[in-house]
C-alpha positions, 0 to 999 in steps of 0.5 A, a space after each residue: 534482512 533486518 526488516 524481515 525480522 520485524 515483518 515476521 514479529 509484526 505479522 505474528 502479533 497481528 495474526 494473534 489479534 491481540 493487537 488490533 492496530 499499530 502506527 505506521 512510520 513516516 517512511 511507511 506512510 510515504 510508501 503507502 501514499 506513493 503506491 496510491 498515487 501510482 494506482 490513481 495515475 494508472 486508473 486515470 490513464 486507463 480511463 482515458 484510453 478507454 475514452 479514446 477507444 470509444 471515439 
């Protein structure tokens, strides 16, 4: 529940456009990297499956 308040405050600050950027914590960067890795892996798998179907 602690993060909900932080997320709401961050969203409010960004929606005013008073703050144009903010720094991510190490944990947030790791989560972002994790999601990119998953997206890339799924995309590579799908591309490989499409190539197999074309054969």
